[in-house]
C-alpha positions in Angstrom: 0.0 0.0 0.0 1.1 3.5 -0.7 0.1 5.7 2.3 1.3 9.0 0.7 -1.5 8.9 -1.9 -4.1 7.7 0.6 -7.1 10.0 1.0 -9.2 10.1 4.3 -13.0 10.4 4.2 -14.5 13.8 5.1 -16.6 12.1 7.9 -13.4 11.5 9.8 -13.1 15.1 10.9 -15.1 14.2 14.1 -14.2 11.1 16.0 -16.3 9.9 19.0 -14.2 8.3 21.8 -15.9 6.5 24.7 -14.2 7.6 28.0 -16.7 6.2 30.5 -19.8 4.3 30.3 -22.7 6.7 29.5 -20.3 9.6 28.8 -18.7 10.7 25.5 -16.2 13.3 24.4 -15.7 14.7 21.0 -12.1 15.4 19.8 -11.7 17.9 17.1 -8.8 17.8 14.8 -9.2 21.4 13.8 -6.2 23.3 15.0 -8.0 26.6 15.4 -10.8 25.1 17.5 -8.2 23.5 19.9 -6.4 26.9 20.3 -9.7 28.6 21.0 -10.5 26.1 23.8 -7.1 26.6 25.4 -7.6 30.4 25.4 -11.0 30.1 27.0 -9.8 27.8 29.7 -7.0 30.3 30.6 -9.5 33.2 30.8 -11.9 31.1 33.0 -9.0 30.4 35.5 -8.5 34.2 35.9 -12.2 35.0 36.6 -15.0 32.5 36.2 -17.6 35.4 36.0 -15.9 37.4 33.2 -14.8 36.7 29.7 -12.9 38.2 26.8 -10.8 41.3 27.2 -12.1 42.1 30.7 -10.6 38.9 32.0 -7.2 39.6 30.5 -7.2 43.1 32.1 -8.1 41.8 35.6 -5.3 39.3 35.4 -2.8 41.9 34.3 -3.9 44.2 37.2 -3.5 41.4 39.7 0.0 40.7 38.4 0.9 44.4 38.7 -0.4 44.6 42.3 1.6 41.5 43.3 4.7 43.1 41.8 4.1 46.3 43.7 3.7 44.4 47.0 7.0 42.6 46.3 8.7 45.9 45.6 7.4 47.4 48.8 8.6 44.5 50.8 12.1 44.8 49.2 12.2 48.5 50.0 11.3 47.9 53.6 14.0 45.3 54.0 16.5 47.7 52.4 15.5 50.5 54.8 15.9 48.1 57.8 19.4 47.1 56.6 20.3 50.8 56.2 19.1 51.7 59.7 21.1 48.8 61.2 24.2 50.0 59.4 23.7 53.6 60.7 23.2 52.4 64.2 26.4 50.3 64.0 28.4 53.3 62.8 27.0 55.5 65.5 28.0 53.1 68.3 31.5 52.7 66.8 31.9 56.5 66.6 30.5 56.9 70.2 33.0 54.4 71.5 35.9 56.1 69.7 34.8 59.5 71.1 34.8 58.2 74.6 38.2 56.6 74.2 39.6 59.9 72.8 37.9 61.9 75.5 39.5 59.6 78.2 42.9 60.1 76.7 42.5 63.9 76.6 41.6 64.2 80.4 43.6 66.8 82.1 45.5 66.5 85.4 42.7 68.4 87.1 40.1 65.8 86.1 42.4 63.0 87.3 42.9 64.8 90.6 39.2 65.1 91.1 38.7 61.5 90.3 41.3 60.4 92.9 39.7 62.7 95.4 36.2 61.1 94.8 37.7 57.6 95.1 39.3 58.6 98.4 36.0 60.0 99.7 34.1 56.8 98.8 36.8 54.6 100.3 36.5 56.5 103.6 32.7 56.1 103.5 33.2 52.3 102.9 35.8 51.9 105.6 33.8 54.0 108.1 30.8 51.7 107.7 32.8 48.7 108.9 33.4 47.5 112.4 37.0 47.8 113.6 37.5 44.7 115.6 40.8 43.7 114.1 42.9 46.5 112.7 46.3 45.4 113.9 49.2 44.5 111.6 52.2 42.1 112.1 50.9 40.8 115.5 50.0 37.3 116.6 46.4 36.3 117.3 47.2 36.2 121.0 48.1 39.9 121.0 45.0 41.0 119.0 43.1 43.8 120.7 39.5 44.4 119.9 38.4 48.0 119.7 35.1 49.8 119.5 33.7 51.1 116.3 35.2 54.5 115.2 32.5 56.9 114.1 32.8 60.1 112.0 32.1 63.5 113.6 31.1 66.5 111.5 32.7 69.9 111.6 29.4 71.6 112.6 29.3 69.5 115.8 32.9 70.2 116.7 32.4 74.0 116.3 30.0 73.9 119.2 32.7 72.6 121.6 35.4 75.2 120.7 34.8 77.4 123.8 35.1 77.5 127.5 32.5 75.9 129.8 29.2 77.8 129.9 26.7 75.5 131.7 26.7 74.1 135.2 26.9 70.5 134.0 30.0 71.2 131.8 33.5 70.7 133.1 36.8 72.3 132.0 39.6 70.3 130.3 41.5 68.1 132.8 44.9 69.6 131.6 43.9 72.9 133.3 46.7 75.5 132.8 48.4 73.2 130.2 45.2 73.1 128.0 45.9 73.8 124.4 43.3 76.6 124.4 45.6 78.6 126.6 48.1 78.8 123.7 45.8 79.5 120.8 45.9 83.2 121.4 48.3 84.4 124.2 46.3 87.6 124.6 43.1 85.7 125.3 43.9 82.4 127.0 41.1 80.1 128.3 40.5 76.5 129.3 38.3 74.6 126.9 35.2 72.6 127.7 35.5 68.8 127.8 34.6 67.3 124.5 31.7 64.8 124.6 31.2 62.7 121.5 27.7 62.5 119.9 27.2 58.9 120.8 28.2 59.3 124.5 24.7 59.8 125.9 24.9 58.1 129.3 26.2 59.9 132.4 28.9 57.3 132.8 30.2 58.0 129.3 30.1 61.7 129.8 32.1 61.4 133.0 34.9 59.6 131.1 35.4 62.6 128.9 38.5 64.4 130.2 40.0 66.6 127.4 38.8 69.4 125.2 38.8 69.1 121.4 42.1 70.9 120.7 43.9 68.7 123.4 42.5 65.5 121.9 43.8 66.6 118.4 47.2 67.5 119.9 47.6 64.2 121.7 46.6 62.2 118.7 49.2 64.0 116.5 51.9 63.6 119.2 51.3 59.9 119.5 51.2 59.4 115.8 54.5 61.2 115.3 56.1 59.3 118.1 55.0 55.9 116.7 56.3 56.8 113.2 59.6 58.3 114.2 60.5 56.1 117.1 59.5 52.9 115.3 57.8 51.5 118.4 54.9 49.1 117.8 51.7 49.1 119.8 48.3 47.5 119.4 46.4 50.6 120.6 44.2 52.8 118.4 45.2 56.4 119.1 42.0 58.0 117.9 38.6 58.1 119.5 36.7 59.4 116.4 37.3 60.4 112.8 36.4 63.5 110.8 34.5 63.9 107.5 36.3 65.8 104.8 36.1 66.8 101.1 32.4 67.6 101.4 30.6 70.9 101.5 30.5 72.1 105.1 33.3 69.7 106.2 37.1 69.9 106.4 39.4 70.2 103.5 41.7 67.3 102.7 44.9 69.3 103.4 43.8 69.9 107.0 43.6 66.2 107.8 46.0 63.8 109.5 46.0 60.7 107.3 48.2 57.7 107.9 50.3 56.6 104.9 49.5 53.2 103.4 52.9 51.8 104.6 52.5 53.4 108.0 50.8 52.3 111.2 47.3 52.1 109.8 46.2 49.9 112.7 46.9 52.8 115.0 45.3 55.5 112.9 42.8 53.9 110.6 40.7 57.0 109.6 41.5 60.6 108.9 41.3 63.2 111.7 41.9 66.9 111.8 45.6 67.7 112.2 46.2 70.0 115.2 47.8 73.4 114.4 47.5 76.4 116.7 47.5 78.9 113.9 44.3 77.4 112.5 42.3 78.9 115.4 41.0 82.4 116.0 39.9 83.4 119.5 37.2 85.9 120.3 35.1 86.8 123.3 31.3 87.4 123.5 29.3 88.0 126.6 32.2 87.1 128.8 32.7 83.7 127.1 35.8 82.9 125.0 35.2 81.1 121.6 37.7 79.6 119.2 36.9 79.7 115.5 38.6 77.3 113.0 40.2 79.1 110.0 41.8 77.8 106.8 40.3 74.3 107.3 37.0 74.6 105.4 36.4 72.6 102.3 
């Protein structure tokens, strides 16, 4: 048989194919009809209620909206990345500025920093209980002492005078009292110095010296210990003084033990006795002593 010259009947344009029992489907061999069906199916997928050009327009608009949403999301991510980069640069520059500022500190700033540290250390140390402040001694020789409290300048100013009330007593040193030598033209015997926490009568009776005499004896004992080299377990101060604060004493007016000195004898700063730092005056027959060149 020669298939090239074979002619198909015209009735073969439509062929019926049985897919299921009771159902039939017609397959068209016409190419144009097949393309038309494919285009109609695509338009129905976009919108089942619209046909023709309207369907194609709706699908195009949906694709544009989706593209705009993707672009907005990309722009937001780019802005977030840019913000993160700016924050990172700001932190780096801030750290560099702080480092440079620290390197450029003057001697005055460093001096103030050291002074603040010294004040804070004194506050910390003053809050502790001094039960064992001795150095280079055995546990057998350890001597337990009472807590050393800090006294303010305002409180001490009220005791720089001679006795005024019937309950007050003069310094036990009598004619040798330091108040007799503060001003040779106006000598007087100072009143006994009672500490703020000495409230009972027994404690008040134990007070024997005025404030200038207490300071003078503390300074004399400290100098004796340092220069003589003798060792003792005793604490040579009954109290300490606040300094480097408004209304208190200046640091240069304080007697402070060196770190390599007998810290167990003088653990906290106390005002250094100096006769030229007092000014004597008289009012209503009572002699007063005013502290000068010692204010913060």
